[in-house]
C-alpha positions in Angstrom: 61.1 227.0 -35.0 62.8 224.2 -36.9 60.4 221.6 -35.4 57.4 223.4 -37.1 59.0 223.3 -40.6 58.7 219.5 -41.1 55.2 219.5 -39.7 54.1 222.3 -42.1 55.7 220.5 -45.0 54.0 217.3 -44.0 50.6 219.0 -43.7 50.9 221.0 -46.9 52.1 218.0 -48.9 49.2 215.9 -47.5 46.8 218.6 -48.5 48.3 218.9 -52.0 48.1 215.1 -52.5 44.4 215.1 -51.3 43.4 218.0 -53.6 45.2 216.5 -56.6 43.3 213.2 -56.1 40.1 215.2 -56.2 41.0 216.9 -59.4 41.2 213.7 -61.5 38.0 213.4 -63.6 38.8 209.8 -64.7 37.4 207.3 -62.2 37.6 203.5 -62.2 34.7 201.2 -61.9 34.9 197.5 -61.0 31.3 196.7 -60.3 28.7 194.8 -62.4 28.6 195.6 -66.1 26.0 198.2 -67.2 23.9 196.4 -69.8 21.4 199.1 -70.6 20.5 202.7 -69.9 17.0 203.9 -69.6 16.1 207.6 -69.6 12.8 209.0 -68.7 12.4 212.5 -70.0 9.2 213.4 -68.0 10.7 212.2 -64.7 14.2 213.7 -65.6 15.8 210.4 -64.6 18.6 208.3 -66.0 18.8 204.6 -64.9 21.8 202.4 -65.4 20.8 198.7 -65.4 22.9 195.7 -64.9 22.1 192.0 -65.3 20.5 191.8 -61.9 18.6 195.1 -62.0 19.2 198.8 -61.4 22.8 199.8 -60.6 22.4 203.6 -60.3 20.0 206.4 -61.0 20.8 210.0 -61.8 18.6 213.2 -62.0 19.1 214.8 -65.4 18.5 218.0 -67.3 17.4 218.1 -71.0 17.2 220.4 -73.9 15.6 223.8 -73.6 12.4 222.5 -75.3 12.2 218.9 -73.9 8.8 217.7 -75.0 8.6 215.5 -78.0 11.2 213.6 -80.1 14.1 215.5 -81.6 13.4 216.2 -85.3 15.6 219.1 -86.4 18.9 220.7 -85.6 18.4 223.5 -83.1 14.9 222.4 -81.9 16.1 222.0 -78.3 14.6 218.5 -78.0 16.2 215.3 -76.8 15.6 212.3 -79.0 13.3 209.5 -78.0 13.7 205.8 -79.0 16.4 203.2 -78.8 20.0 204.3 -79.5 23.5 203.1 -78.5 26.3 204.8 -76.6 28.8 205.1 -79.5 31.6 207.4 -78.5 33.4 209.2 -75.7 34.9 212.6 -75.4 37.4 213.0 -72.6 38.1 216.6 -73.7 34.5 217.7 -73.8 33.7 221.4 -73.2 31.2 219.9 -70.7 33.7 218.1 -68.5 33.3 214.6 -69.9 30.7 213.2 -72.3 29.5 210.0 -73.9 27.8 210.1 -77.3 24.4 208.7 -78.3 24.0 207.3 -81.8 21.3 209.9 -82.9 20.4 210.4 -85.7 19.2 207.0 -87.0 18.3 206.6 -90.7 14.6 207.3 -89.9 15.6 210.5 -88.1 17.7 211.6 -91.1 15.0 210.7 -93.7 12.3 212.7 -91.8 14.4 215.8 -91.4 15.4 215.7 -95.0 11.8 215.3 -96.2 11.2 218.6 -94.4 14.2 220.2 -96.0 16.1 220.4 -92.7 19.0 218.8 -90.9 18.3 216.3 -88.1 21.1 217.7 -86.0 23.5 215.4 -84.2 26.1 215.4 -81.4 23.7 214.3 -78.7 25.6 213.5 -75.5 25.3 212.7 -71.9 27.6 215.3 -70.3 28.6 217.3 -67.3 28.2 221.0 -66.5 28.6 223.9 -68.8 31.6 225.3 -66.8 33.8 224.1 -64.0 32.1 224.8 -60.7 28.6 225.5 -62.2 25.9 222.9 -61.3 23.8 222.2 -64.4 20.9 221.2 -62.2 20.5 224.8 -61.0 18.7 225.4 -64.3 16.8 222.2 -65.2 16.7 222.2 -69.0 19.5 224.2 -70.6 21.1 222.1 -73.3 20.6 222.1 -77.0 19.1 218.5 -76.8 21.7 216.7 -74.8 21.3 215.0 -71.4 23.0 217.0 -68.6 24.2 215.7 -65.2 26.7 217.2 -62.7 30.4 216.9 -63.3 30.7 214.4 -60.5 27.9 212.3 -61.9 29.3 212.2 -65.5 32.6 211.0 -64.0 30.8 208.0 -62.5 28.7 207.4 -65.7 31.8 207.7 -67.9 33.6 205.0 -65.9 30.6 202.7 -65.7 29.1 202.9 -69.3 31.0 201.4 -72.2 30.6 202.1 -75.9 28.0 199.7 -77.5 25.6 199.9 -74.5 22.0 200.4 -75.6 20.0 203.4 -74.3 16.2 203.6 -74.4 14.9 207.1 -74.2 11.3 207.5 -73.2 9.0 210.5 -73.2 
């Protein structure tokens, strides 16, 4: 009976160490620098480019009304054009998120000319709740770009603030 106790402790402590390693959402990345992101709305594809070419690709979900350029707050569209990754949110309600510099001055001017707000807070982020795969429902955000929690962990580690992002229809 006493010979089983140390083995059980060893197995349980090993399992606990393994599971705690899986729970950390902050990964490290030591590969080539991501120099640009390209997002293709129609293909639901996010591409991370490096100096020598494509580093990674990810399937994505979009806003609930994905066609066309985002014009107003609440329209469910994802912006189109060239923007910059400008912020990070490690405490996001959507696991992790990186912010896109929408709206630009032209976006603001157009929305104001129509008497509306352009909206804001456009992010690339993970799932809506822990354990729920956002890819089960393709376009569910309010205009953001959705990937799985595991994918945003990788993207969050790879992409730095100041990286340009081109968003195509």
